[in-house]
N, C-alpha and C positions, 0 to 999 in steps of 0.2 A: 633397516627393521624389517626381518621378516615378514611373507605374510601371515596370513590367522594360523593355524593348522586346523588340520581335518576334524580331528576330537579332545578330548582332553583325554588322556592316560588316566587309567583308573592304577591303586590299590595294587589290583592285582596281574593290569595288563602295564606293564614300562614303555614306552619309546623306545628302549634299547634291548638291541634285539638280545635275544637271551645265550649262555650259554657259557663258561668257566673261559675259556678262547676264542679268541678271533682271529686263527690263521690261515687263510686261503689260500691254494696250493696255487706255487706260480707257474703261467703254462709255458710251456718251452715253447720257442721261436715258430719249434715247426709245426702246430700245431694251433695256428692263427686261422681258418679255414671257418668259416659259418652251420657249417652242418651241424645234426644232431648227432651228440657222440652214441654208443652204446650203453647199457641201464650198466653194467659192468665197468665198463670204467669210470677216472673219478670227473664228478660236472664242471665242468665251465664256468667260474663265478663271475656274474654281474654283477660290475662295479668299475668307478672311473671319474675322473672330472669330466664337469658341466658346470657353465652358469647359468643360473636361475635371477627372474628377474625379480625384482621386489624391491623394499622402504617406499620408504614416503616422504614429502618435501624434497628437502637438499639431495639429500644421502638415495633417492630414489636412483634403481640401475640393475648393474647387471654385477653380481656376484661367485664368484667360484668359490663351488661345493663340489664334495665328494660323494656320491651317490654309491648305496651298493645295496642291493637287494635279498630280502629274507626269505626264503621259501615255505617256510614257515606258516608266516602269518601272509602273504603274500605284502608287503607294506617294502615301499621303497624310502629305506633312511640314507640323511643325509649329516653331512659335518664341515665343517668349516678345513680338514685338512685329515688324510688317510689313517693319520697317526691321530686322531683325538680318538679320550676314551669313553662320550657320551653322543648319542646323534644331536642335534638340532632337532628335530620332527621329522617325520615318515609322512608318506602319499599311501592309500589305502585303495593298492594295485585292482583288487575284487570288483569293486563296480567303476572302475573311472573307465574314460575311452581317449583315444590317441589320434593325433588330429597337426598336420603337417599343413606350414602355409607357404605356397610355390613362391609367392606373392610378397612375403617378407622382404622387409628393408638389411637384413641381415639373416649371409648363407648359416642353415645350419640352425636356424628356429624353429621351435615346434612346442604340443601342449599336448600336458595331461592335465584331462574334463573328470572330475568328481562331481558329487550330487553337490555337495557344498562349497565347490573353489575350482578355477583354472589358473591353474603354475604354467608357466611359458617357462623354455628350456633352452638352451641353446650350444651344441656340442661344439668342435672346433673344425671338421671339414663338416661339408653333404655328407660323406660315408657313414662318418660314425653315424651322425641324426639315422641316417635309414637303418643304423646296426643298432642302436637304441629302440627306436619302434620296434622291429620286425623281432625282438627278444622279447621285447618289456609283452607284446602280445602272445607268443612262447609260455613265457614264465605264467602271464594272468591264464591262459586255455589249461595249463602243464596244473594248477591252482586247483579250479573249478572242475575237473577230469579225474585226481588223483584217489585214491580210496580211502574209506574212512580207517583210522589208525584201528588194529583191535586191539583189546585186553590182550589176549594170551596167541601165543606161539604165531612172532608177526616174525617170523624169518621164514614160515611156511608159509604163509600167506601170500608173503613178499615172492617167493621162486611161484605159487600156483598165480598171480600176478601180474609178476614182472612180463613174461610176453606177452599178455595180453597189452597193460600197458603202454610196452614198445610200439607192439603193431599199433595201436590209435596215435602214438605222437608222430610215429611217419605216414600214417593218412593224414594229419591234418598237417604234417610238412608238405605233404604232395598238394593236398589241397590250395594251401597257402602257395605253391611253385605257380596256380595256373592265373594267381593276381600279380604278386612279386617276387625276383629270384629273389633264393640268399643270397646278403649280402654278408661278404668277408669280412671278417675281424678288422678291425683300422692296427697295426702294429703299431704299439706306443701307448695308446688312447685311451684303449679298454682293455677288462679284466684286472687279474690284480699284478699284471707285471705295470702298466700306469701309476702302481704305488711306488715304485723305483723312479721316478720324475720328477723334476722338480716341480714344485706349486707354480698355477699357471699365474705371471704376473698380471698383476691387479695396479691400477694406475694409481692409487693411492692405499695406502694399507687401512686406513678406516674406515671407510664402506665398506669393506670386506669382511669385519667383524659386526657379526646377527648383535644388534641392539637387544632386540626382545629377548634373545636369549644370553641375556651378559652372565649370568650364573651358572650354565651350560659354559658357556664361552670361557670363564675364571677358572672352573673347575677341572677343565683337558689341560692348559696352562699349565699349571699346576700340575697334574699328572704328570705332566712331559718332564715338568723338570726333575720329577723324581727319576720318572726312568731313564734319565739320560745320567744322573747323578750315581743311583743304584749300575748303571750298565758301566759307565768308568770302572767303578768299584769292583763290580765281577770281572772283567777284562785286567786290572790290576794281578789281579790272585791266579789266574792258571791256565787251567784245564781248560775252561772257556771258549777262552781267544785262542788255544792252540789247535783244537778242535775244531775252533771257526776257521782258520785258515788254512789246514789242511782238508777241509771238507768244502770250499767255496765252490766246487764246480760237482754237480750235484748226480748221484752213482745214475746206475742205469736202475729202471723201474721206481728208483725214488727221487722225488722234485722238492724241491728246499721247500724253506718255511720262510714270511712274511710276517709282521707284526702286525696286524693289520686290523680295524674295527668291523671290519666290513661283511664279513660271513662268518656264525656260529661254527664252532670248531665240530670237524665232519672225523668219520672213527680212522683211526688209526689203520693202517692195515695189518694183516693178521701176523705179524713175526708171533714166532716166539721168543719169551724173557727169556735174556743171557744173564746169568750170573758174573756181575763185573768183580775185575779186582780186589780186595777191600784193600787195597791203600787205594782204588781209585774211588772211592764213595766216603761222600764228607759227610763227618760225624753229625747225629740230628736231624730233629723234621729234613725230608723234600721239599726243596723250594722250587715252583715255576718260574722257570726265567720272566724274565721283567721285559715290562715295552718299552721300546725307545724310537726314538725320534730320528728321523732322516739329517735335519740341523743340527744334529749333535756329535761327537764324535763318535766311531767305530758302532755307524747304525748301518751301516755297508759290510763290515764283518759280520754286525748280530741280524742281516736277512740273510747271508749266506749260509749259519751254520746249521749244522744237520743235525738230524733228531739223535738225542741223547740219552741214556740210561736210564736220566731221573723224566725224560717225555716219555719215555717206554711204558714205564712204571704207572705213572697219567692217564695213559690210552687205554692199560690193562685198570684199571681205579675206574674206568670210563665205566670199560664194556662190566665190571661187578657190578657198577651202581646202578643201570640198565637190566642186567638181568636180575634184582632184587627188584625194582619196578614191577619186572614183569612178573617176581611171585607173586609179588605183594597184590598185583591185579586179578593173578587167579585164584586166592583169599579171598578176595570180597565175590567172584565168582562163584565163589564155593555158598561161598553164607549166603549170597542173594539165593541159592539153590535149594540150600536147606530153610530159608522161610519162605522160599515155595512149597515144598514137602510141608512146611508145620501149616499153612497157611488151611493144602489141601486136608489135610487130618485134622485139622478145628474144623472144618467145613461138616465132616464124617463125621465128627462126635457130635455136630452140632446138627445134622439130623437128625442119629442117630438117641439123640437125649428129647428131639423133639416128640421122633415117634414111642420112646416110649417114657413121655411124658404120661402123667397121671392125673393132676392137675389143671387146670383150667390156667391158674398163677407162673406157671413152667412155663406152658407154652407162651400167654403173652413175653414172658423176658424173652423167649428164644425169636417172641414177631418183633420186638423194640432190635434185638444185636442187629437183624436182618434190612432191620430201621436205616442202621446206623451205616450197614457195609453199600445200602443203593445214596447213602448220601457222600459215602468217600468217593464212589462211581461217578457219580453226576461232578464232585468237582473235578473227576479227572480227566470227563467230558468237558467240561468249561474250559480248562487249562489247554486242551487240545482244540480248542473252537479259538483261541486267543493264538496260539500256534500259529493258525490257520486263516487268521484274519490277518497277522503278521507277516505274512509270506505272499499274502492277496499284495498286501502293503509295498513290498519289494517288486512283487510280477508289473503292478501299476507303474512304480517307478522304471523298471527297464524299458516299457513300454514307451511312456514318453521319453527315452533317452533314443531309445530303436527312432521313433518318431522324428523327434529332431534330428540326428547323423540322416533321416532318407532327405527332411528337408534343405539339411544342408549342402548333402550332396548332390539333390536338384540344383540348388541354387551355382554351384559348384561344375557342374557339365554344362548348366546354361553360359554360365561366365567364359569357360574353355570352348563351349562351342563360338560364339560371339568372337572370342580372340581367334580361333580358327578363319573364321569369315574373316578377319582384317588381316587375316596373314598371306588371304587367297588372295585381299585385294593389295597387299600391299606388296607381293610375290608376282603379281600382272603387269601392276603398276612400273618395275624393276623390268621385268621383261623388257614390254615399249620405252621404258630409257636406251637400254640396251639396242637395241632394233633403231634409234633414233642416228642421225649423224656421225660423223668422229669429230666435230665440233666441239659435245659438252667435254668440260673439263678432267681432269683426272684426278682431280681432289672431290666433286658430287660420287663420281666413280665409285669407289673408294668409301666416302661416306652414306651410302646409298650400299655398298655389298658390306660395314661393318655392323649397319643395324639387321642387316640380313639374316648376320651369324647371332648378334643378340635377342633376334625373335627366334631361331633355333636355339637355341637355350632354354627361352623360356618355354618354350614348343616342350621339350625335351620336361624340361620342370615341371611344366601340368599335366604332363602323360603318367610322371610317377607318384607323381600325387594321387590323379588319379585310382591309379594303378595299387598301392597304397590302403590309399579309403572306399576301396572294393571288398582289399581284407579284411577292412576292419569291418564293412559294415557284415560281412559273410559271416568273421567271430564272432561279432554280436548276440547277429538270429541263433548261432547256435545255442550260443550260453543262458538266452533268455528262453529258448525252447526248452535245455534241457532244466529249468528255472519249472516252468511251464509243466513240467512232466512230474517236477517231486510235488508241486502241487497236489497233481491230480490222485499220487501217490499218498498225499497227506490225505487229501478225505476220502479215497478209499475206503483208510484207515481208521477215521473219522465214522464214516458210516458203519463199519464194523461196529467198531464200540458201541451203538446208541444202538446199534440191533441189539445189541449183547446188554444193554442197557431194559431196553424194551424186554427182554425175554426174564431178566432179575424181576422185573416188575409186576410182569405178566403173573408170576411165583411167588409173586409176595399176594397180589389179586385173590390170584387162588386161594394162599396160605388162610388167607382172610375169611375165605367164603366156606371151609371147612369147616373154620372154625368156630363162625359161626352158624353152619348147620349142626354142630355135633355138640354146641349150646343151649339151643333149638329155646324151649321153653324155658328152660333150666341158666338162665343167662350167665349164671354161676356169681363168682365177688365182680369183676372189673366190668357189668353193662357198660357204664358209660365209655369209659375208656376203648370198648370195639367198634360201640358205637362211630365212637368221633373218628377211630382210623378209617371205618367206613365209608365215613361221610368226606375225610379228606383223599383216603381212592378216589371216588366220585369228582370230587373238584377236575374240572378242566382245564390242563392248561394247553393253551393254543400256541401259541408263542416258543414254545420250549426247543421249535427247531429249527426256525425263521431263521436265524440271525446264522446257522452251517448251510442251509441255501442246497441241503442233499434232496430231502424228503418230506419239506415240511406238512405237520399235520393241521389240521383245523377243525372247526365245529361241520364244514361239512366238506362231500368229498365231492371232486371234480364238474359231475352230474346235479349235484344236488341233494345230492340223496345227503340225510346224517350219520357221520359215522359213529356217531352212540346213541342210538333214539330213545328219545328219554319215556322210558316204558313206566308203567304206575311201578310190578313190583319192585322192591331194594334190590332181592335175588337176580333179578335178570337188566338190571343196571350193571349189574357187575359184572354179570356175562359178559357182557356186552361190551363192558369197557376191556375184558382181559381180550374179545375177540378182537377189536383196533390193534391193541396192541399189538397184538399176535399178528395179526394181516402185516405194520408195520414195519416189526421184523424182518418179517419171510420179503417186501420191498427192499430192505436197506439191505439185505443182502444177495439177493438175486439183481442188484442194479449191475455192478458191475460185470456178475460172471453168465447172467440169462438178457436181464432189458437194454443193454448199450447196442450190446453183437444184433440184439434183435430192431432196436429203432435202425439202426445204420445199416440193415439189410432190405428194409423198406423202403427207407428211402433213396434205394438205390431203382424200385423197380415203379418205374417212372411209369410205365406199359404195363395193363395188368392181361396178363395170360389164361385159361386155363391151366392148370397143370400140375404133379405127384407137387414140387415144389411150394406152388402158390398154396395146395391144400395144409402141406407142414404150417407153413408160416400160418396159415386162419385156424392151425387147431395151436398152436402154439398162444395165441389173442394177435390181433393189432394194435400200435401206440395210439395215443389220444387223438395225433397229431394227422394221423390217417387213417382214420376211423371214417370220419364223415366219406372221405374219396372211394375208399375201397366197398362202403353199404352202398351209394351210390351204384356201384357199379354191378354189384351182386344185385342190386331190384333191378339195374334194364337191362340183364341178360331173364329173369323171369317175366318181366312183364311186357319187352320191346311189342312183344304181338298184338298188346289190348293196350297201349299210348295212342294217344292222341292229340294233337296240336285243342289244346285251348279245352279241353274236355275235364279237366277238373273247373274250374272257373265256369261252366255250363251246368256243373253237379249244383256250384255252391249257388247261380241264378237261379236253377229249379228251386233251393229248396228256402232264397227268399220269398218268390213263389206263392208258393201254400208250405203248409206247411204238413212237417213228417208224421205218421206216425209214432214215430219208435223218439219223439225231439223228446215229450215229458219225461220217459226213460234215464234218456243222455244226459237229459238237464244235472236227474240226482245223482247220476254217477258221477258227472265231474269233479260236485266236493269229498268222491269217497277214493278218488283217485288217487294216488300213492300220500298220505298223508306226510309223509317223512322226509318229504322231498320241498324245496325252497322253493321251487318254478309253478310250485301247481297249490301251495298254502296262501304264498306270498299276495295280499292284492290289490297288488297292483304291476304284477307279473304278467307279460303277455300271451301265455303259455294253453292257462284255460280256456280260451278265446279259442286258439288253435285248433287245440284238440278239440272243444264243440266242432267245426267246421269242418277238422278231417272226417269225424264219427257223424255227417251229419251229411256228407259228400257219401263217403262209402255205404249208406241209409239207402241213398237214389240209385247209387251202379252197382250194390246188389241187392233185389230185393227182395231176391228169396229169401235170403238170411235180416235184410234190415238193422236191427242190429241184438249183441246178444251182449252180456252181461260176460266181459275178459277181454273186451274189445279195445275198450277204453286203454288197458293197460298195456296192449300190444301195441296202439296210435301212441299212449305219449311215451313209450319208451322209442320207438324212433324217433320221433319231437326232439327226446333229448341229444338225441347225437345225430341228427341231418341239421336240426331246428328250421330248417326250411320246411314250411305243411306241406306243401304241392309234393316234394319227394317224401314227406313221412304217410300222406298220401298211397302213393305208390306202394310203398315197403309192405302197410297194410295188408295191399290188393295181393300183394309178392306170397306175403304170408297165407292168406285164406285160401285164396284160389288157384294157387299153382306150388305151393311148397304144400300143406296138411290134403289132408283127403276130403273127399267132397264130404255133405255133410257131417263134417267137423262143431260147427257150429251153430245146427240144426233144433228146429226145436225139439227132436227123440234122443237128440247128440248122438245118436247111432257110432259112425267110427271112432270118436270119444271113448265111450263103453269099450266097442270091443279093443283100442290099444290096453285099455286095463288088464284083459285078461292075456294080451300081448305081454304085457311087464310082467303080470303073475309067471307064467311060464318059464320067461325066461331069467325069471328071477331063480327058480325050482334047478334052473340047468345050471344058473353061473354062480349061485350062492346055495347051496341043499340045507347049510348047518342052517342060516338063518331063515328059510322057507321053513324046515319044518319048526324052528322055535316058535315065530310067528300062529303057525297056525295049532301047535299047541295047545295059546295062551286065546286060539283062536283073534286073531287082529284081520282086520279090513284092514287091506293098505288101500285100496280104489276112494278111503275115506280121506287119505294124506295125501296120494296121487292123483289123485284126478285134476287137481287147480294144477298140479305141473303143467301137465300136457298141455292143458286150456290156453293159458297165459305163459308158457314155457318158459316158468320158473321163471316167472316176473316179480312175486311177490314170497318168493321164495330165499334166495341168493343174494348173498352179497354187492355190490355194484360191480365190484372188480373182477369178481367170477363169472356174473354176469354176463357181462357184454362179451366175453373172450364165450361163453358156449353159444351165445348168437351169433360173432364170429362165422363162425362152422359153421349153426343151422342155415342160416341162407347164403352158404354151399352147398351145403353136402344134402343139406336136407330134414326127414325127421327121423333118422339113423339115430342122428346127433344125442336126441331130446330123449331117445330110448338109451344110449352109450351111458351119458353124465344121470342118468334113474339111478339104471345100477352101479356107475360110479360113486353115487352117496352111498348107498347103503352097502360097498365096501370099503369106505371111509370110515362107517363108524360102524362096522359088523360090533366088533370087540364088546362097541358100549352099551348096543340093545342084545346080546347076548347075556351079559350081563345081570340085566332088568328079566323078574321071575312074576311081575304079577302084571296086570293086561292093562289096568289104568295107568302106572307108569310108562309101559312102551307108549299109550298113547297123549301123556303129556311129555313125554322125550321126543317122540316123531312133529311134535307139532309145533318147537324148536328149532328141532335138529340140525338143519340148513343151515341158518345161521350161526351156528360154532364152526361152518368150514373156514377154511382162513389160508389154507397151501395153494393155491389154485396151481400151478405145479404139480402138485403129489396127486390131486382129483385128473386135470389131464392127461399124466399117464397110468392112471388107473381104466379111463374113460374109454383112454385110444389102445393100450396096448394089453392090461391085464384081461377085459373082456374080449379078447380077439379067439378065435375065430367070432369073426361077426358079419353072414353073408346077407345081402338083402332080399336075397331068394326067401329066405327061408322065412323074414319078417314077414313080406309079400303071403308068403303061404297061410305064416298065421293069424293075418290079418284075413283074409277073403275063409278063413273055415270058421274064426268064431266073428266076421260079420255075418256069417249065413245063420249059426246057432243060435247069433242073438235076433236076428230077422224074425228067424221061424215061433223067436218066444213072444217079441212084439207081434205077430197076426195071429196066436195060443190069445196072446192078451185083449188082443180087437175084439177075437168070436167071444171069449168071456164076456165081454163090456156090451159084445151088442145081444147077446141072450139075455145078459140080466136087464135091460135096459126093454126088449121085449116081453121080459115075464114082465119085469114093471108095470111095462103097457096092459097087457092084458089085464091086471089082477083090480085096477084103477088106481087114482093116486087119493080117492075120499077117504077121509082117517076115519075111524072108528067112532063111537058115540061118545062113549067115555074118557077121548083123548081129548076134546076140546078143549080151549085154555080161557083163560078167565075173560081174555083180550076179546076174544073175540064171541063169545057169550054176550056179550059186550054190545058191540056191534051189531049182531043179529036182533036184540030187543032195544 
């Protein structure tokens, strides 16, 4: 009884290899080397007799089986004899590993290990075993590296990819030769010629029969009997026997055929069909030659029979069938392209219908159609996710197999080392024995010499086994890497589809918002449906991407900010959801092209040194895992002359000893710091206490400023990134005392006001159309931009873009703030120019920075489109505006002094008629 089959064949995939005829080419005796053949020659067939260990109970033992390899499925089929019509079972080699036992009881024993079972086989000789193992390795590698079949132009694709495939196979053979030299083909034991040999004799006929596949055995026996009877009848009636006797010797350039189930039919050589004489063509349908058995008469004649006209016709019919299939595939491709074109036209018609619709009912019907399309896209994404999970499971199985093989090889190496030590000891002992006097008996000497020969044979066997196992590990590792590359490609494709899904959903939400704006007070005929669609769109699906593991979206981002802020106005909620989807789409699309290479480059920067390359990397943004280390280095460069050991702890001790005058204002601002961040709103969080200590320490560190509103948000950003409160304290010191100009946070905010005027000049230079438009509507931009400069965009940009701005700001200084301020207006210039009312412009400027979601586009505008941006010009503008501003402040001080002097000279007594009733009652 055979081993359990590896899998149960389904109706669509039988264990029998496909093909109408299984006639392998017989290899000539001169072509018996194990080296690879060129692609344009006829490939050798891997088949032959092996003994398989199986069965249960008293019939357990070795059974002779005919094995043959199917290249299309990477399966090794086996049957009882070479002439059987149906195989007994098959072995899937695509996920199998091979092992040979040097210490096996019988020579030539090896194993094929699949995920479901272990098959033990035995070859006739050791050379045949090594040949089988090496060829199985090559076949497995060819299967994993074979290009996929294309639906159209297979001949052109083969001609194009043939040299590349040939080169890969030659490289693989060269790599295998480093481990194990090519094994020559054992004559008469392997290949189609082995079918001509008699079946190896077994001790008894009954154990060789497979009781588990008894039905198949009966079918094969009946098929062989019918084939022999038909062969005898055909031989008795003429032409085939004559042709057979005349063509026993194969002609040059043509090899004889055998009737063998091992290999599917190959293409016949491109011989032009010749018209045979009418007298030699039998009337009626052309019959294919029947299967014959070597256990009955005339089998040898049938084996040597050359190709007949009928066989050539059959070959041509097969070519016509292949061309018909190719034409069918081309038609299917045309149908697919027609469907794609029709879908594009329908999308165009739907867009035109939406724009042309005049009633809300029609627009709502179009919205429902878009909802159905989104549902279909979601189903496709789920199918891809399932495929990725399946591939991940297969990769896990491969990793387990590799680990098991590595452990097995390590055990074998340890065992081999121990045996080598034993051999050395025995050799040393033999040398000592040989050095003894000649009174030792000749029998002892001969026995020791025989033992030495045995040990040498064992050592050679272990060396061969070690080389084979090394080649097996090498090949399995390469296959695992290929599977990992395929998984990576699928993840990239899934990320792209998710990004497209986010874009479609974003467009859907934007359509809902426009529909909602269009209805306004007149809600139309379907106010409830529209409200329901909006509410469903605002519901947060936090776990929709967790199973994919690409860029999972959640309620909070990496630094604790709400991804979709909970606005009170429903329109702002919808805008926030649209923005979150667009941000996620940009992140997914930039994952492979931008983010991954950037992350790899940062990983190689172990030591940070100021350079042009570092400046470009900081402008592109620092990955989250490297940002704390980079910020500490940037801050240390700024404040290393101010830092002293224990300085921060001393400032905290002073704060505990006496209360600072700014402590009350600091306490009030703690609860107003980033209300959309969970780290500052959660009652159990430690961040508010850390922020309090940092601000109090800075108040003692810089008494001229003490505390100014806005410092709390600067310190909070530093805490979120650095997490250590002392590092956050020195980051705040670096920004206020070394990066920003002096008096930026003074009582008069002189430097801050000067920067607003500098920004207005730069806007006039870089964006003249926008400046003229804002001037026409008398819009004062300082009401919006003043807070940008005071807190370095902490309240304006989303966290992902904000931290990229800070990466460059900590290295380059305040010039970065001006660059990004101009880039923000350039990013939204067209939208602002479309607004024709000052109130609408102010309302748009209140939240338009939150609509920016493409960080890469904003960075390119800031550092490319705004060039040239010389620092010398910035210094000159600052100096000029600061001088004018100080003059204006001095003039205001003079006016204030004159007013106070005038009031003092007039006296503070009020006229008699202006006394209040309370004052009058008090007087009485």
